[in-house]
N, C-alpha and C positions, 0 to 999 in steps of 0.2 A: 395749530396745523395738524397733521396727521396724528402726532404723538398724543395730542390732548385726549383723542377718542380711545387710544389705545391705552393709555394711563388710566382713563377713566373706567375703562372696561376691566382692569385689573380687581377692582372691589365689585362683589356681586350687587345687582339691584336688590331694593326691597322685596320681600316676599308679597305678593299681592293675596290679599285675603278672599277668601270666596264670598260673593255677596249673593244675596236672595234675588230671586227674580230671574226673568230671562236675560240673557246677555251679561249677566253679573261680572264675571272674571274678564270678560272682552272690554266691558265699559271701563272696568278700573284700569286694565292695562292702557286703554286709550287716553284715560285722564291723565294716567301717569306721563304717557308719552308728550302730551300737551304741557303739562306743568315743566318737564325737562325742558321742552324746546322754548317755552317762554322763559323760564328762569334762566336758561343759557342764553339766550338771545338778549334779554334786558342787561344780564352781568356782562355780556360781551360788548353791548352798547356803552355801559358805564366804564368799563376798562379802556376800551378804545378810544373815548372821548377823554379820558384822562391822560392817556399819553399820546393823544395827537400832536401836540407840539413837538416832542422829540421824534415822532414819526415824520411829521413834514420837514424838520431839520435833516433827517436822515435822508430823505429822498432828494433835498438841495445839494446836499454834499456828496452823496453817491454819484450824482449825474453832473456835478461840477457847474452848478447854476454859476453863471459869471457874476452875479451880485454878491454872492457869498462864499465862493469857493475859495477865497484867500482866508477865512476865517475859521475858528475851531467851533466846536459843539455849543459852547456857552456863549461865544461871541456872537453866534447865529442866532441863538435864543434872545439876545438882547437886541440884535438888529432888525431883526423881522418885524417886531412891533413898532419900532422906531421909523420903519420904511413903509409898512403896510396896515398898521394897526394891530391891536392884540387879536383881532379876527383873522388876521393872516397867519396866525399859528394853527388855525383849524381848517385851512383850506383843503378840499378833498375829504374832508369828513363826513360829509352828508351822504358821499357814494359809498363810504365804509360802512354807516349805520344802516344803508339799504341792503347791502351785500351780507351783514351778520345773520340776518335771519334765514334767508334761503340757504346760506352755506351751513349753518348749524341744523337745519332740517335734513339737508341731503346728506350731510356726513353722518347724522344719527341713524337715518334710515339704511344708508349703504352699509355701515358698519356692521349692523345685526345682519343683513342679508350676506355680506362676505364672510362673516363669522361662520354662520351656518353652512355656506357653500364650503369653505375651507375645512370644516370639521367633518361634516358628511361625505363630500366628494373627495377630498385629498386626505383625509384621515389624519390631519394635524392638529394638535391640542396643545394646552398649556399656554406659556408666555407667548410661543412662537406664532401661534394662530392668532392672538390677539394683536401682536404687533403687525403681522401681515395684512389683517382686516383693517387696523387702523391707518396703516399707510395706504392701502387701496381706497379706502373711505374718504381720506383726505385728498388723493389725488382726484377722486369723483369730484368732490365738492369744489376743488379748485378749479377744474375745467368747466364746470357749469356756471361759476359764478367770476370766471377771469375776465370777462368784458367789463365788469364792475370794478375790478382791481385796475385795470387798463386806465379807466376813466379817472380813477381817484388820482393815480399818480400822475397824470397830465394836469389835473386841476391843481395838485399839490404843489408841481413845479413851475406853475405861473408866478410871475411877479408882477405886483400892482402897476397899471400903466403899460403893460406889456402881454395883455390877454389875448391868447388865441381862441379860448373857448369862454363862452358867457355863462355857462353852466352845465348841468349833467346831461339834459337832453341835447343842448347844442353840441357837446363833445361827441356824443353818440352819432350824431348826424353826420358831423364833420370827418369822424375817423372812418365811418362806414363810406363815405362819398370820396373821400381823396385817400385812402390807404388800403384799397383792394377789397372793399367790402365787409363780409363778416370774418374773413381770416384776418383782417386788420387789427381786430381786438384780441388776437392771439400772439402777438410779439412776444417773446420771451417767455412762453410757456415750457419750452423744453427745459431750460435751466430751472425753472420752479419745480417740474417733475424730477429731475435729476437730484436737487437738493433736498427732497423728502426723504429719500431712504437715509442718507446719514442723519439727517435731522431726527426722524423717527426712531431710528435705531440707538442712536447715542443718547436721545433724551430717555428712552425706554430703559435701556441698560444702566444709565447713571441713577436714575432714580429707584429702579429695583436694588441696584447695589447699595445706595444710601440708606434705603428702608432696611435691608437685611442687615446690615453693619450697625446701624442704630439700635435695632431692637435686640441684637444679638449682645452686644456690649455695655447697653444703658436702657434696658428695658423698662426700668422703673421711671428714669428721668424723662425718656422720651416717647414711651408708648403709653396705652391705655386699653382696657379690656373693650373688644367689640361689642356693639349693641346687639348684633346677631347672636353671636357666641361669646360668653364671657371668658370661655378659655383661649380664645385667640387674641393676640395682642396686635393693635394697629398703631399707627403713629398719631399722636396729637394733632390736632388742626393745625396749630401753628407751625410745628415741625413739619407736618406735611405740605404746608406752603412753602416753607423754607427749601425743603429737598427738591419740591417741583421748581422752585425758582432756579435754584443751582443747576439742576439738570437741564433747564430750557436755556440758561445762559450759556453753558458749554456746548449744547448741541447747537445754537445758534452761531456761536463763534465757529465752530467747525465747517459749517454750512454757508456761512456768510459770503464767500466768493461767488457762489450761486445766485445769491441775493442781488449783489452788485451788479452781476451780469444781465439779471432780469430787468432791473432798473434801467440800464443803459439802453437795452433793447427796446423795453416799453417807450422810451423816450427817444427813440432813433429818429424820428422825423422831426422833432423839435431842437435836437441838439445841433450846435455847430457842425459845419460838415466834416471836420475831422476829428469829431468825438462821436459819429453815428456809429451805431453797433447794431449791425442787422443779423448777424449769425454768431449764436453763442461760441463755438470753437474759437472764433477769431476775436471776441470780445475779451475772452480769458487770457489771450497773448498780448492784448492791446495795452500800452504803456504810454501814459501823457505826463510829461512834466513841464513846467514853464520856466522861462527864464534861461539860463545857460546850459539847461539840460536838454536832452534829446526826445523827440517823438518818433515812436518806432509803432508801425502797423505791420506785421510781418505777412499778412496774406489779406488781400481785398478781392471782393468779387465784383466782376463787370458782368454785363449782359450775355456774354459768350464763354467766359472761362475764368478759373482762378488765376489771378496775376500776382506773383511774389513782388513786393516792393519794399523800399526802406526810404523813409523820409529824415534825411540827415537834420 
């Protein structure tokens, strides 16, 4: 998400050597941008494909798919292949693969523009300007690629034998035709944007804290000299990965309620009537329990006004 750009920007880009001939430095910078874009996109595709089964399980459980909502994570991982085959674990992954490259490109370009703007126009520098630029770049990339995320979630929520959409193109056409045109692709955008601030802030802060503490108390064990400046210590690669993983896990846990809210809103038109979530403030106070427990929806919207109600 947004924190990825902020964390990546904490380390300076490699110095671009002067090249002979016209357009030397510019050509090298463009080549570096292309390499970064392709490497990041390919790495993102590999990473997302690797965790795609867990991501689909998350969507199924977050939105209480009636086939799996009574199961846990590992039980669902076993149940999906039994019911839908092993390819069922990868439903929606195609839309994610299409989304990764434009998301990375937009985030990469937006980050540089926002960082320059914040530094020159607002006079903010240091970690703060990287955090702000990273968050704003992440928001920009999310807004531009959100329709693909919507389609991915709709496809991932489908169960074999109960298909509403036959593929990515059909999902786009159906949502556009039946859910209010272009705005139908942006259900759940607000909690996504709101969740970015705590995610980016906590992730950046946690990573920076772990890095500082590690290099302060165990520089020999955890650090190595920087390739750009031997007098500067940086984290070893595997330690850097570990710190990033811990920071991401903590940040994701804190911002997770917004993620659940987003999924419920994205799936609002395909969920059972009592589980539809069309407006994020009311999704956050929506509570659903089966059996002898109670179902409460404190506020619902009708076409004229907000009507408080309670379902015993």
